[in-house]
N, C-alpha and C positions, 0 to 999 in steps of 0.2 A: 239162699244168702246166710251165712256165718256167726255165729257170738263175736267172730273176732272183726267181721263188716260191720254189723253192727254197732261195735264200740268204736272201730274208726269213724264212723258215720257222725255219731257224737261226740270225739275230739275235734275230726276237722272244722264242726261245727263251732266247735271255739269249748266243749265241757273239759273237765276232767272229772272222768272217770274211775269207778273202782270195779273190779271182775274178778272172776276165779277160773283163770284159764286151765284146759286138763292138756295133758301129757306130760312126758318125762324127757324132753328132747330139752330144756334149761337144767335140768337138776343138778347141782346140789342149790343153784341161782333162784329157781323158782320151781318149786316141787308140785303135783299137780293137785289145781281147785287150793293152792295159797288164794289170798287178796292179795292183789295187785290195784297199784291206785298209777293212772296214768294221764297225764297233760298233755299238752300240743305244746311240740318240740320246735325248735330254733335249730335246724338241720344243718348250719353254719357251722353252731359250737359243738357237734357231736363228735366224740370219740370214740376209738377201738375199748370196748367193756361196758360202753353204754346198753341198755336195753331199751328198746325201740321196738313201737307198731307199726311195722310197714308193709307193703305191697312189695313182692318180687315174684314177677313172670307168674302174676294175676294170682299168687297166694299171699292172704294176709298171715301174716306171723308176729308174735312177741318174741324175739329173737337179738339176739348181741350184734352190735357193730362190731365187727372186725377186721374192719379198713377204712378208710376213708381216702376219698382222690378229689381233693378238694378245685384244681383247677377246673374238672369234669362236672364239679356238683353233685357229687354221689357220695353212696357209701356200701363196704356190703357188708353181708346178714348172715350170719353161721349159728346154727343152735350150738349148745353148749357141750356139745360130743365131737366136735371136729368137723361136722359137717356143712359149706359152702353152700348155701341157697341160693346167692348169687349178687350182683351190682342192682342197685335202685338209685333212682335220681331222689334228689332231694324235695321233690313235688310231691312224693312217693312214702315219705315217711310221715306219718301222719303225728305219733305221741312218744315220748321219754316215758318210762315208767321210776317212779318218785319213791314209790314203797312195795315190802311185800312182807305181808300181814303186821302193816304197820312200822315197820323198819326203814327207817330212811335210806333209798342208795345212794352212796358217797356220789358228791361232784354233779346230781342229777338236776338238783332246783335250778342251779343259774343256766339251765339250757334248757329248760319251758317256757314258754311265752305266758304272759297275762292270760287266766281264764275264767271258767264260772270255780265257785264254789263247790267241792264230789259231792254227788248225791249218788250212794250206790244202790242198784238195781231193790226196786220194792219200799223204797224210804219215800215218805211221803214229797209231793212234788218230782219226783224223778220219771221218768220216760218208763 
C-alpha cells in the first residue's frame, strides 16, 4: 500500500490530512514535496480544475478533475501535463485539495464535507 492509499484511507474515514506528495505530473499546481491539505470531498460538487485524491483503474492519484459526467456520477481524472488517467465514479473520489503549501485552492472549501481538524503526520495525536 502506497502513501496515497494511506492518506485516502484517512480521508475516507473523515479526516482532513496534510502530506507531501512526490512527482512532477502536477507541476506547476503542485510541485514535488509541497505540503497539501486534503479533506473529504462532496463529489457531486466537483468541477474541472479541482484537484482530488481519487482511485482510477486501481491506482490512487492526486490529480485534476478535467471533465464531469453528472448523469453517470463520475469524473475524468488527468495530470497537469495533458495525460488522461480515465473516468472514475463518485465513490472513488475521496478528497479535495484545499491548500498547497498553505495557499488555499480557489473554490475548494465549499466542496469539502465536514471533517476532523487537520493533523499533519508526526503531530501529537496524528496516526
